[in-house]
C-alpha positions in Angstrom: 4.2 10.4 -0.4 5.6 11.6 -3.3 8.6 14.2 -4.1 9.0 16.5 -7.3 12.2 18.2 -7.3 15.4 18.6 -8.6 17.0 15.9 -6.4 15.0 13.6 -8.2 16.7 14.8 -11.8 19.5 15.0 -10.6 19.8 11.8 -9.0 18.5 9.9 -12.1 21.0 12.1 -14.0 23.9 10.5 -11.7 22.6 6.7 -11.4 21.6 6.8 -15.0 23.1 3.7 -16.3 21.9 1.8 -13.0 18.3 2.2 -13.6 16.2 -0.4 -14.7 13.5 1.0 -17.3 10.2 -0.3 -17.5 7.9 1.6 -20.3 4.3 1.9 -18.7 2.0 2.8 -21.5 1.8 6.4 -22.3 1.8 7.4 -18.9 5.6 7.6 -18.8 8.3 5.4 -17.8 9.0 3.7 -14.8 12.5 3.4 -13.1 13.1 1.7 -10.1 16.3 1.9 -8.4 18.1 0.3 -5.6 18.7 2.5 -2.8 20.3 1.3 0.9 19.4 -2.0 2.8 17.7 -3.4 -0.4 15.0 -1.2 -0.6 13.4 0.4 -3.5 12.3 3.6 -4.5 10.2 4.3 -7.5 10.8 7.1 -9.7 8.6 8.1 -12.3 8.6 10.4 -15.3 5.5 11.8 -16.0 5.1 12.7 -19.6 1.9 14.9 -19.7 4.0 16.9 -16.9 7.1 16.4 -17.4 8.5 15.9 -14.0 10.0 13.4 -12.1 8.1 12.1 -8.9 10.2 9.9 -6.9 7.8 7.8 -4.4 7.8 5.8 -1.5 6.3 2.7 0.0 2.9 3.5 1.7 1.3 2.0 4.5 -2.3 1.6 3.3 -1.6 -1.8 3.5 -0.8 -2.3 6.6 -3.1 0.1 8.6 -5.9 -2.5 6.8 -4.0 -5.2 8.1 -4.1 -4.2 11.5 -7.7 -3.0 11.2 -8.9 -6.3 10.1 -6.3 -8.2 13.0 -8.3 -6.2 15.7 -11.8 -6.9 13.9 -11.2 -10.4 13.8 -9.6 -10.8 17.1 -12.7 -8.5 18.8 -15.2 -10.5 16.8 -13.7 -14.2 17.7 -12.9 -13.2 21.3 -16.2 -12.1 22.6 -17.9 -14.7 20.5 -20.1 -12.1 18.5 -23.1 -14.0 16.7 -22.8 -10.7 14.2 -23.0 -11.7 10.9 -19.8 -10.0 10.3 -17.6 -12.3 12.2 -17.3 -15.0 9.3 -17.1 -12.0 6.8 -14.4 -10.3 8.8 -12.3 -13.7 9.9 -12.9 -14.7 6.4 -11.2 -11.7 5.0 -8.6 -11.6 7.3 -7.5 -15.6 7.0 -7.5 -15.0 3.2 -5.7 -12.0 2.6 -4.1 -10.7 5.6 -1.0 -13.1 6.9 0.1 -13.0 3.1 -0.2 -9.6 2.4 1.9 -8.6 5.9 5.1 -10.2 3.9 4.5 -10.1 0.0 4.2 -6.0 0.4 7.8 -6.6 1.7 9.1 -7.8 -1.6 7.9 -4.6 -3.4 5.9 -5.9 -6.7 4.8 -3.7 -8.6 1.7 -5.3 -10.1 -1.2 -5.3 -7.8 -2.9 -8.5 -9.5 0.5 -10.4 -8.7 0.6 -9.1 -4.8 -3.1 -10.3 -4.3 -2.6 -13.5 -5.8 0.5 -14.3 -4.0 -0.9 -12.7 -0.7 -3.7 -15.0 -0.8 -1.4 -18.3 -1.9 0.8 -17.3 0.8 -2.4 -16.8 3.3 -3.8 -20.1 2.7 -0.2 -22.1 3.4 0.4 -20.1 6.4 -3.5 -21.2 7.4 -2.6 -24.6 6.7 0.7 -24.7 8.2 -0.5 -23.3 11.8 -3.9 -25.8 11.6 -1.4 -28.9 10.9 1.1 -27.6 13.6 -1.8 -27.3 16.4 -3.5 -30.4 15.7 -0.5 -32.4 15.9 0.6 -30.7 18.7 -2.9 -31.6 20.5 -3.4 -28.1 20.6 -6.6 -27.6 18.7 -8.3 -24.2 19.0 -9.8 -22.1 16.4 -9.2 -19.2 18.5 -5.9 -19.7 19.4 -4.9 -20.4 15.5 -6.6 -17.2 14.6 -4.3 -15.1 17.4 -1.5 -16.8 16.3 -1.8 -15.7 12.6 -2.7 -12.4 13.9 0.7 -12.2 15.6 2.7 -12.9 12.9 0.4 -10.7 10.6 1.3 -7.9 13.0 5.1 -8.9 13.1 4.9 -8.3 9.4 3.3 -5.4 9.5 6.4 -4.6 11.7 8.8 -5.4 9.0 7.0 -2.9 7.0 7.2 -0.2 9.1 10.9 -0.8 9.8 11.3 -1.2 6.1 9.3 2.5 5.4 11.2 4.2 7.8 14.8 2.7 6.6 13.7 3.8 3.0 12.6 7.2 4.4 15.8 7.8 6.4 17.5 6.8 3.3 15.6 9.0 1.2 15.9 11.8 3.4 20.2 11.4 3.1 19.5 11.1 -0.8 18.0 14.5 -1.0 20.4 16.1 1.6 23.1 15.2 -0.8 
């Protein structure tokens, strides 16, 4: 969600020197300001429209992770012979556990997010598989369920972060 208002201009006028300025080509300037609880809000000056836009964290990836987790669990639990089962499970194991936690770091570059999410997902997959092998509880369904629970915990952390950001944004706009 984006806010376009005089509050964004007032925020930038008050906090000017504490902002980190990054130039983003001809689209405008990108300014990120630390808010309460270590969260970040993006304040973008659009040169074409001559206005400031205050953006908050979106929950698109959270919804994608939740839907992927539910689909992977349903297909694995029901022993489905569907050709979608390996694709959905591969997608979930490759992207979702890592992305659930990488989105908490608020990277501004999607390529970095995806590369780090794949690396973290593969590392988490390996760690969980190793733990289950050495504990004598080897079960692919149990490993998948554990990764789903961990991913949903990461999504819960994203929602908490989003709620905190929303409340600090409301407090910021009301002053």
